[in-house]
N, C-alpha and C positions, 0 to 999 in steps of 0.2 A: 503494500499499500504506499502511495506516495505522501509526500508531506503535506501537499495541496489537498489531498483526499482527507487526510487526517484533520486539517484545519476546517475543511467544510463539515465534516461530521461533528467536530467538537462545537463549532458555531450553530449548527443546525441542532445539535444537542441542547446547548445552552437556550435556544429559542424555545425548543419542545419542552424542556423542564420549566421554563417561565411561564408557559401557557398552562402547564399542568398545576403548577403552583397558584397560579391566578385562579383556575376553577375552584381549587381546595380554599383558597383564602377568601374568594368572594362568597363561598358558601358559609364559611366561618363568620364573616362580616354580617352576612344577611340572617344567620341563625340567631335565635334568641337564647340558646343555650351553650353557644360555642363562641370563640374568638377568631379573627383573622389569623391568629399566630399559632393556633393549635396544631396545624399540619407541620410546619417547620420545627415547632417545639416538639411534637410526636417522634419526628425522626430521629432527633438527639436522645429522647427518652427510651426509644427502642434500643439505642446502643449503650447508654448510660443507666439506665433504669428509670421506672415511673416517678421517683423522687424529683425528677428533673422536668416534670409535667406539672403545670398548674396555672396560677395567675401570670399572665405575660409580664407585668412588671418585675416580678420576682425571678424570672427566667430568661433574661436578656442574652446571656451566654448560651443556654441551650437553643434559643431561636437563631442566633446568628451561626452556631456550629451545625444545626439542622440545615440552614440554608446553604452554608459552604458544602455540605455533605451531599445535599440534594443536587446542586450544580455539578458537582465532580462527578456523581452517578450519570447525570444527565449527558455530560460530554462523553463519557464512556459509552453510553448506549447510542449516543449519535455517531460516534466513530463505527461501531458495530453495525449500524443501519446502513452507513455508507458503504462499509465492506460488503454487507449482504447485497447491497444493490449492485456493486460492481461485479461480484462474485455471479450474480444472476445475469450479467451483462445488461444492465438497465433495462428490467423488464418494463413492459407498459403497465400503467396503473399505479405508479409510484404513490399517489395519494391513498388509494385503497391498501396497497401493500404496507404502507406506514400505519395506517389504521389498524390493520391486522397485526402488525409489529407491536403497537401500543397495547392491545388488548392482550396479545400473548404475552407480553412483559408483565401486565397486572395478574394474569393467571399464575404465571411462574412465580412472581414474588408473593401473591397472597397464599397460594395453596402449596407451595413447596419451600421457598427459602425463608419466609418470615417464620412459619412454624418450627423451623430447626431450632430457633433461639428461644421462642417464647411460646407457650401452650396457646391453641386457639382461643380459649375462653379469655386470656388476658392480651390479645393482640389489639394494637390501636386501631387496627383497620375495621374492628367491628362496629364500633359506634362511638368510641371515645372522641374521635375527631371529627367524623362524618359518616353518614349511612353508606352502605355498599354502593349504591347508584351513583353517588358522587364520585367514588374511586374510580368506578368504570368510566364514567363522562371524562374525568380528569385524564385517564390514560388514552382514551379516544382522542382527545384534545393533544396530548403528547405526540401520540403517532401521527394524528393528521399533519401537524406541524413539522415533524421531520420528514414526511413525504413532500409537503409543500416547500420547504427550504431546499430539499434535494432537487425538485422540479426547478425552482426559480434559479439556484445557484449552482448546484452541485452537477447535474447532468452536463449542462453546457461547458462549464469550466473545466472538468474533469475530462470530457470528451476533447475539447481543444488541447489540453495538455497532453493527452495521449496522441492526438495528430501531430502535435509538435515534435514529440519524440519519434513517432514513426517515420515522419519526414527526415529527422536527424539520422535515423538508422539508414534510410534509402540512399541519402546523398553520401558519395564518397568524400572523404576529408582530404584535402590537398594541403600537404606541408611543404611550405618551400624553404629551402635552405638559404640562410642569410649570407 
């Protein structure tokens, strides 16, 4: 994978992660029983324990660490998404593939990875932060955004970079002796 492809993936992952976070945070803000900061605080609480979850004013550190962790994970999944798209040779329907990718990530996280560390009855994805449907919508937004960013920036730029390299390989290099 080229440096350019990794940058496209990381940038797309950041945009996708921000869209996912926006869905979760808007739900928390609109909810009478949650706060906008529950999702980022919950990310760090999953890592460090539920004592890092509570009133946002008392948990600035867990909120910041949760946001940083979420963005790092988002960049990684963005890079993986671009690698998949390139491996599949830019399949048609990048937006739909991205949506399926986001839903697949949620299923993998919720039903395989998260229960490894915390029992299902104590997972923050059950209702402590938001109901299941919000998590699904947030991951659909993540996947759609990854697909959209790839359509807008990745496909053209990566294809152009590949054509340029192919052209370089076809052209014989002439070295002149001085």
